[in-house]
Structures are given as C-alpha cells and as structure tokens.
Biopython code that builds the backbone (N, CA, C, O; Angstrom):
import numpy as np
from Bio.PDB.StructureBuilder import StructureBuilder

atoms = [
    (1, "MET", "N", (126.564, 78.935, -24.523)),
    (1, "MET", "CA", (126.128, 78.087, -25.123)),
    (1, "MET", "C", (126.301, 77.029, -23.773)),
    (1, "MET", "O", (127.066, 77.453, -22.906)),
    (2, "GLY", "N", (125.844, 76.076, -23.591)),
    (2, "GLY", "CA", (126.137, 75.188, -22.248)),
    (2, "GLY", "C", (126.607, 74.279, -23.204)),
    (2, "GLY", "O", (126.197, 74.127, -24.355)),
    (3, "SER", "N", (127.914, 73.420, -22.354)),
    (3, "SER", "CA", (128.668, 72.462, -22.873)),
    (3, "SER", "C", (127.863, 70.884, -23.119)),
    (3, "SER", "O", (127.083, 70.613, -22.205)),
    (4, "SER", "N", (127.936, 70.118, -23.929)),
    (4, "SER", "CA", (127.094, 69.281, -24.314)),
    (4, "SER", "C", (128.548, 67.859, -23.749)),
    (4, "SER", "O", (129.756, 68.064, -23.632)),
    (5, "VAL", "N", (127.896, 66.735, -23.555)),
    (5, "VAL", "CA", (128.187, 65.904, -22.608)),
    (5, "VAL", "C", (128.911, 65.137, -23.877)),
    (5, "VAL", "O", (130.080, 64.781, -24.021)),
    (6, "VAL", "N", (127.706, 65.018, -24.780)),
    (6, "VAL", "CA", (128.160, 64.097, -26.171)),
    (6, "VAL", "C", (128.965, 64.967, -26.864)),
    (6, "VAL", "O", (130.002, 64.505, -27.339)),
    (7, "GLY", "N", (128.686, 66.235, -27.037)),
    (7, "GLY", "CA", (129.986, 66.500, -28.210)),
    (7, "GLY", "C", (131.468, 66.969, -27.376)),
    (7, "GLY", "O", (132.100, 67.863, -27.941)),
    (8, "GLY", "N", (131.884, 66.580, -26.450)),
    (8, "GLY", "CA", (132.917, 67.182, -26.315)),
    (8, "GLY", "C", (132.462, 67.319, -24.598)),
    (8, "GLY", "O", (132.259, 66.402, -23.801)),
    (9, "GLY", "N", (132.400, 68.618, -24.405)),
    (9, "GLY", "CA", (131.897, 69.110, -23.526)),
    (9, "GLY", "C", (132.514, 69.096, -21.817)),
    (9, "GLY", "O", (133.335, 68.199, -22.007)),
    (10, "ASP", "N", (132.654, 69.369, -20.661)),
    (10, "ASP", "CA", (133.076, 69.057, -19.691)),
    (10, "ASP", "C", (133.388, 68.049, -19.360)),
    (10, "ASP", "O", (132.582, 67.133, -19.522)),
    (11, "ARG", "N", (135.055, 67.693, -18.582)),
    (11, "ARG", "CA", (135.039, 66.458, -18.581)),
    (11, "ARG", "C", (134.199, 66.136, -16.771)),
    (11, "ARG", "O", (133.320, 65.330, -16.464)),
    (12, "GLN", "N", (134.804, 66.954, -16.084)),
    (12, "GLN", "CA", (134.108, 66.474, -14.565)),
    (12, "GLN", "C", (132.346, 66.506, -14.760)),
    (12, "GLN", "O", (131.823, 65.942, -13.799)),
    (13, "GLN", "N", (131.476, 66.952, -15.621)),
    (13, "GLN", "CA", (130.328, 66.754, -15.780)),
    (13, "GLN", "C", (130.233, 65.507, -16.581)),
    (13, "GLN", "O", (129.047, 65.295, -16.833)),
    (14, "LEU", "N", (130.947, 64.678, -17.037)),
    (14, "LEU", "CA", (130.995, 64.038, -17.564)),
    (14, "LEU", "C", (130.944, 62.594, -16.531)),
    (14, "LEU", "O", (130.136, 61.671, -16.434)),
    (15, "ARG", "N", (132.060, 62.879, -15.933)),
    (15, "ARG", "CA", (132.311, 62.285, -14.730)),
    (15, "ARG", "C", (131.313, 62.125, -13.868)),
    (15, "ARG", "O", (131.535, 61.182, -13.109)),
    (16, "GLN", "N", (130.426, 62.600, -13.702)),
    (16, "GLN", "CA", (129.649, 63.235, -12.546)),
    (16, "GLN", "C", (127.777, 62.216, -13.085)),
    (16, "GLN", "O", (126.947, 61.800, -12.276)),
    (17, "VAL", "N", (127.702, 62.130, -14.464)),
    (17, "VAL", "CA", (126.971, 61.599, -14.982)),
    (17, "VAL", "C", (126.772, 60.031, -15.101)),
    (17, "VAL", "O", (125.768, 59.323, -15.178)),
    (18, "LEU", "N", (128.519, 59.701, -15.080)),
    (18, "LEU", "CA", (128.913, 58.348, -15.338)),
    (18, "LEU", "C", (129.503, 58.502, -13.931)),
    (18, "LEU", "O", (130.569, 59.026, -14.254)),
    (19, "GLY", "N", (129.536, 58.439, -13.015)),
    (19, "GLY", "CA", (130.492, 58.498, -12.187)),
    (19, "GLY", "C", (130.561, 56.846, -11.988)),
    (19, "GLY", "O", (131.572, 56.239, -12.342)),
    (20, "PHE", "N", (129.759, 56.360, -11.572)),
    (20, "PHE", "CA", (129.659, 55.187, -11.349)),
    (20, "PHE", "C", (130.692, 54.199, -12.095)),
    (20, "PHE", "O", (131.080, 53.264, -11.395)),
    (21, "LEU", "N", (131.226, 54.266, -13.489)),
    (21, "LEU", "CA", (132.026, 53.855, -14.400)),
    (21, "LEU", "C", (133.240, 53.688, -13.597)),
    (21, "LEU", "O", (133.774, 52.580, -13.658)),
    (22, "GLU", "N", (133.806, 54.640, -12.808)),
    (22, "GLU", "CA", (135.257, 54.987, -12.704)),
    (22, "GLU", "C", (135.546, 54.111, -11.618)),
    (22, "GLU", "O", (136.740, 53.812, -11.635)),
    (23, "ALA", "N", (134.696, 53.395, -10.347)),
    (23, "ALA", "CA", (134.548, 52.834, -9.118)),
    (23, "ALA", "C", (134.800, 51.445, -9.760)),
    (23, "ALA", "O", (134.104, 51.028, -10.685)),
    (24, "PRO", "N", (135.954, 50.667, -9.157)),
    (24, "PRO", "CA", (135.610, 49.409, -9.701)),
    (24, "PRO", "C", (134.731, 48.573, -9.468)),
    (24, "PRO", "O", (133.945, 48.786, -8.544)),
    (25, "ALA", "N", (134.665, 47.755, -10.012)),
    (25, "ALA", "CA", (133.264, 47.418, -10.481)),
    (25, "ALA", "C", (132.603, 46.293, -9.533)),
    (25, "ALA", "O", (131.678, 45.734, -10.122)),
    (26, "GLU", "N", (132.869, 45.695, -7.933)),
    (26, "GLU", "CA", (132.656, 45.244, -7.301)),
    (26, "GLU", "C", (132.403, 46.666, -6.047)),
    (26, "GLU", "O", (132.462, 46.369, -4.854)),
    (27, "GLN", "N", (132.191, 47.821, -6.366)),
    (27, "GLN", "CA", (131.773, 48.867, -5.469)),
    (27, "GLN", "C", (131.011, 50.002, -6.045)),
    (27, "GLN", "O", (130.826, 51.044, -5.415)),
    (28, "ARG", "N", (130.487, 49.755, -7.476)),
    (28, "ARG", "CA", (129.329, 50.075, -8.517)),
    (28, "ARG", "C", (128.027, 50.230, -7.486)),
    (28, "ARG", "O", (127.622, 49.218, -6.915)),
    (29, "ASP", "N", (127.531, 51.214, -7.313)),
    (29, "ASP", "CA", (125.783, 51.286, -7.420)),
    (29, "ASP", "C", (124.709, 51.151, -8.550)),
    (29, "ASP", "O", (124.029, 52.017, -9.099)),
    (30, "TYR", "N", (124.754, 50.103, -8.686)),
    (30, "TYR", "CA", (123.568, 50.276, -9.999)),
    (30, "TYR", "C", (122.345, 50.954, -9.485)),
    (30, "TYR", "O", (121.720, 51.603, -10.324)),
    (31, "SER", "N", (122.040, 50.937, -8.678)),
    (31, "SER", "CA", (120.344, 50.870, -8.030)),
    (31, "SER", "C", (120.028, 51.329, -8.543)),
    (31, "SER", "O", (118.854, 50.958, -8.512)),
    (32, "ALA", "N", (120.113, 52.411, -9.531)),
    (32, "ALA", "CA", (119.366, 53.281, -10.017)),
    (32, "ALA", "C", (119.194, 52.556, -11.612)),
    (32, "ALA", "O", (118.105, 52.546, -12.186)),
    (33, "ILE", "N", (120.266, 52.047, -12.123)),
    (33, "ILE", "CA", (119.635, 51.328, -13.339)),
    (33, "ILE", "C", (118.844, 49.999, -13.076)),
    (33, "ILE", "O", (118.058, 49.640, -13.953)),
    (34, "ASN", "N", (118.978, 49.262, -11.979)),
    (34, "ASN", "CA", (118.140, 48.646, -11.602)),
    (34, "ASN", "C", (116.396, 48.837, -11.241)),
    (34, "ASN", "O", (115.473, 48.027, -11.151)),
    (35, "ASP", "N", (116.465, 49.905, -11.138)),
    (35, "ASP", "CA", (115.199, 50.686, -10.461)),
    (35, "ASP", "C", (114.272, 50.738, -11.574)),
    (35, "ASP", "O", (113.149, 50.235, -11.630)),
    (36, "ALA", "N", (114.935, 51.464, -12.522)),
    (36, "ALA", "CA", (114.860, 52.021, -13.925)),
    (36, "ALA", "C", (114.063, 50.871, -14.689)),
    (36, "ALA", "O", (112.894, 50.895, -15.071)),
    (37, "LEU", "N", (115.232, 49.621, -14.835)),
    (37, "LEU", "CA", (115.001, 48.309, -15.462)),
    (37, "LEU", "C", (113.497, 47.558, -14.752)),
    (37, "LEU", "O", (112.593, 47.216, -15.515)),
    (38, "ALA", "N", (113.376, 47.373, -13.314)),
    (38, "ALA", "CA", (112.198, 47.365, -12.818)),
    (38, "ALA", "C", (111.093, 47.639, -13.158)),
    (38, "ALA", "O", (110.149, 46.871, -13.344)),
    (39, "GLN", "N", (111.169, 49.542, -13.336)),
    (39, "GLN", "CA", (110.198, 49.946, -13.928)),
    (39, "GLN", "C", (109.455, 49.889, -15.313)),
    (39, "GLN", "O", (108.290, 50.150, -15.610)),
    (40, "MET", "N", (110.595, 49.431, -16.106)),
    (40, "MET", "CA", (110.156, 49.102, -17.217)),
    (40, "MET", "C", (109.501, 48.055, -17.749)),
    (40, "MET", "O", (108.942, 47.876, -18.830)),
    (41, "ASP", "N", (109.740, 47.150, -16.429)),
    (41, "ASP", "CA", (109.331, 45.621, -16.675)),
    (41, "ASP", "C", (107.959, 45.572, -16.538)),
    (41, "ASP", "O", (106.964, 45.175, -17.144)),
    (42, "ALA", "N", (108.385, 46.304, -15.181)),
    (42, "ALA", "CA", (106.663, 46.561, -14.845)),
    (42, "ALA", "C", (105.232, 47.455, -15.378)),
    (42, "ALA", "O", (104.095, 47.503, -14.909)),
    (43, "ASP", "N", (105.890, 48.146, -16.614)),
    (43, "ASP", "CA", (105.124, 49.131, -17.299)),
    (43, "ASP", "C", (105.017, 48.205, -18.573)),
    (43, "ASP", "O", (103.903, 48.417, -19.051)),
    (44, "GLY", "N", (105.484, 47.560, -19.095)),
    (44, "GLY", "CA", (105.634, 46.634, -20.614)),
    (44, "GLY", "C", (106.987, 46.985, -21.461)),
    (44, "GLY", "O", (107.463, 46.190, -22.272)),
    (45, "THR", "N", (107.744, 48.697, -21.089)),
    (45, "THR", "CA", (107.957, 48.715, -21.481)),
    (45, "THR", "C", (109.341, 47.837, -22.023)),
    (45, "THR", "O", (109.667, 47.793, -23.210)),
    (46, "LEU", "N", (109.888, 47.330, -21.205)),
    (46, "LEU", "CA", (110.835, 45.755, -22.342)),
    (46, "LEU", "C", (110.321, 45.278, -22.905)),
    (46, "LEU", "O", (110.735, 45.110, -24.053)),
    (47, "SER", "N", (109.039, 44.714, -22.494)),
    (47, "SER", "CA", (108.336, 43.661, -23.266)),
    (47, "SER", "C", (108.364, 44.161, -25.024)),
    (47, "SER", "O", (108.764, 43.505, -25.985)),
    (48, "ARG", "N", (107.692, 45.769, -24.982)),
    (48, "ARG", "CA", (108.068, 46.456, -26.066)),
    (48, "ARG", "C", (108.713, 46.845, -26.956)),
    (48, "ARG", "O", (108.447, 47.295, -28.071)),
    (49, "LEU", "N", (109.941, 46.581, -26.206)),
    (49, "LEU", "CA", (111.309, 46.994, -27.051)),
    (49, "LEU", "C", (111.785, 46.002, -27.368)),
    (49, "LEU", "O", (112.259, 46.077, -28.502)),
    (50, "SER", "N", (111.943, 44.716, -26.735)),
    (50, "SER", "CA", (112.195, 43.611, -26.961)),
    (50, "SER", "C", (111.296, 42.826, -28.263)),
    (50, "SER", "O", (111.494, 41.952, -29.107)),
    (51, "VAL", "N", (110.778, 43.259, -28.057)),
    (51, "VAL", "CA", (109.402, 42.607, -29.655)),
    (51, "VAL", "C", (109.920, 43.649, -30.812)),
    (51, "VAL", "O", (110.228, 43.156, -31.897)),
    (52, "LYS", "N", (110.034, 45.127, -30.621)),
    (52, "LYS", "CA", (110.550, 45.859, -31.387)),
    (52, "LYS", "C", (111.643, 45.302, -32.354)),
    (52, "LYS", "O", (111.599, 44.915, -33.522)),
    (53, "TYR", "N", (112.806, 45.425, -31.272)),
    (53, "TYR", "CA", (114.392, 45.350, -31.673)),
    (53, "TYR", "C", (114.310, 43.753, -32.017)),
    (53, "TYR", "O", (114.708, 43.377, -33.120)),
    (54, "PHE", "N", (113.861, 42.937, -31.194)),
    (54, "PHE", "CA", (114.708, 41.203, -31.777)),
    (54, "PHE", "C", (113.137, 40.656, -32.279)),
    (54, "PHE", "O", (113.189, 39.441, -32.470)),
    (55, "GLY", "N", (111.993, 41.126, -32.498)),
    (55, "GLY", "CA", (110.883, 40.375, -33.126)),
    (55, "GLY", "C", (110.279, 39.148, -32.493)),
    (55, "GLY", "O", (109.821, 38.127, -33.006)),
    (56, "MET", "N", (110.426, 39.595, -31.016)),
    (56, "MET", "CA", (110.055, 37.716, -29.671)),
    (56, "MET", "C", (110.265, 38.612, -28.752)),
    (56, "MET", "O", (111.200, 39.346, -29.072)),
    (57, "ASP", "N", (109.596, 38.983, -27.312)),
    (57, "ASP", "CA", (109.649, 38.939, -26.397)),
    (57, "ASP", "C", (110.690, 38.140, -25.233)),
    (57, "ASP", "O", (110.415, 37.271, -24.406)),
    (58, "ILE", "N", (111.784, 38.719, -25.501)),
    (58, "ILE", "CA", (113.120, 37.753, -24.761)),
    (58, "ILE", "C", (113.409, 38.815, -23.373)),
    (58, "ILE", "O", (114.485, 39.211, -22.925)),
    (59, "SER", "N", (112.442, 39.003, -23.051)),
    (59, "SER", "CA", (112.485, 39.803, -21.737)),
    (59, "SER", "C", (111.985, 39.436, -20.562)),
    (59, "SER", "O", (111.956, 40.024, -19.481)),
    (60, "GLU", "N", (111.309, 37.631, -21.144)),
    (60, "GLU", "CA", (111.288, 36.641, -20.153)),
    (60, "GLU", "C", (111.799, 35.238, -20.582)),
    (60, "GLU", "O", (111.848, 34.696, -21.686)),
    (61, "GLU", "N", (112.244, 34.743, -19.062)),
    (61, "GLU", "CA", (112.619, 33.324, -19.319)),
    (61, "GLU", "C", (111.799, 32.737, -19.709)),
    (61, "GLU", "O", (110.613, 32.998, -19.508)),
    (62, "GLN", "N", (112.282, 31.670, -20.452)),
    (62, "GLN", "CA", (111.722, 30.475, -21.108)),
    (62, "GLN", "C", (111.480, 29.444, -20.339)),
    (62, "GLN", "O", (111.011, 28.412, -20.819)),
]
sb = StructureBuilder()
sb.init_structure("model")
sb.init_model(0)
sb.init_chain("A")
sb.init_seg("    ")
for serial, (resi, resn, name, xyz) in enumerate(atoms, 1):
    if name == "N":
        sb.init_residue(resn, " ", resi, " ")
    sb.init_atom(name, np.array(xyz, "f"), 0.0, 1.0, " ", f" {name:<3s}", serial, name[0])
structure = sb.get_structure()
C-alpha cells in the first residue's frame, strides 16, 4: 500500500506537495494557484461555486 499525505504518510512527500508553504511569505511562488484561479474564473467555475456556497456570485467586484 502507498502512503497517504492526508492519512499521515511520508513527511517529505507532504513537503513536496505543500513546499511553497515552507518558504517565507515574500518568497512563495503562487503562480500555479493564480493560474488555476484564473482558469476557474474564465470557465465559470468560480461563479458557479460562489452561487452554490454563498447564494450569489461574489467572484465579481460590485
């Protein structure tokens, strides 16, 4: 059986998955997260999730 990050797993594997969290905030590279959010915004996913969980679209500035 393989180890599970959520179930305890290998500490090194967890560091690889969440490696950017170990860097000081000013040195973190959020580009992958920002790219994913931009893609979700472009395809309407952010809007759909906003309506589902907040009852209205809060993904757009009013």
